[in-house]
C-alpha positions as CSV (number, residue, x, y, z in Angstrom):
1,M,-38.8,-10.3,1.9
2,T,-39.9,-8.0,4.8
3,G,-36.8,-9.2,6.8
4,S,-34.4,-8.0,4.1
5,R,-36.0,-4.6,4.1
6,T,-35.5,-4.3,7.9
7,D,-31.8,-5.0,7.3
8,C,-31.4,-2.0,5.0
9,P,-31.9,0.7,7.7
10,S,-29.3,-1.0,9.9
11,A,-26.8,-0.6,7.1
12,E,-27.7,3.1,6.8
13,Q,-27.0,3.5,10.6
14,A,-23.4,2.6,9.9
15,E,-22.5,6.2,9.1
16,P,-19.1,6.1,10.8
17,R,-17.9,3.9,7.9
18,H,-18.6,6.7,5.4
19,S,-16.6,9.2,7.6
20,F,-13.6,7.0,7.0
21,R,-13.8,7.4,3.3
22,T,-14.1,11.2,3.6
23,D,-10.5,11.2,5.2
24,P,-8.2,9.6,2.6
25,D,-5.2,11.0,4.4
26,E,-6.1,9.1,7.5
27,L,-6.7,5.9,5.4
28,G,-3.3,6.2,3.9
29,S,-1.6,6.7,7.2
30,V,-3.5,3.7,8.6
31,C,-3.1,1.4,5.6
32,E,0.6,1.7,5.2
33,P,1.6,0.7,8.8
34,T,-1.1,-2.0,8.7
35,T,0.4,-3.6,5.6
36,A,3.9,-3.3,7.2
37,F,2.6,-4.9,10.4
38,L,1.0,-7.7,8.4
39,R,4.2,-8.4,6.5
40,A,6.2,-8.3,9.8
41,A,3.7,-10.7,11.3
42,V,4.1,-13.1,8.4
43,D,7.9,-13.0,8.6
44,R,7.8,-13.5,12.4
45,S,5.3,-16.4,12.2
46,G,7.8,-18.1,9.9
47,A,7.0,-18.1,6.2
48,D,9.2,-21.2,5.9
49,G,6.8,-23.0,8.2
50,V,4.0,-22.3,5.7
51,V,6.1,-23.7,2.9
52,V,6.8,-26.8,4.9
53,R,3.1,-27.3,5.5
54,L,2.4,-27.0,1.7
55,R,5.2,-29.5,0.9
56,G,4.0,-31.9,3.6
């Protein structure tokens, strides 16, 4: 039980994560290109290849 308590302070040290939430504008600008990039990556990797694997 003492081990779990020592993990809590480490989580509090992750303050930079909270700073991300304070800037919704930055999150929006980051999320949009990220989703577009992921979609492009899936298309380039070959969505058909994934279907073939499922069929096989």
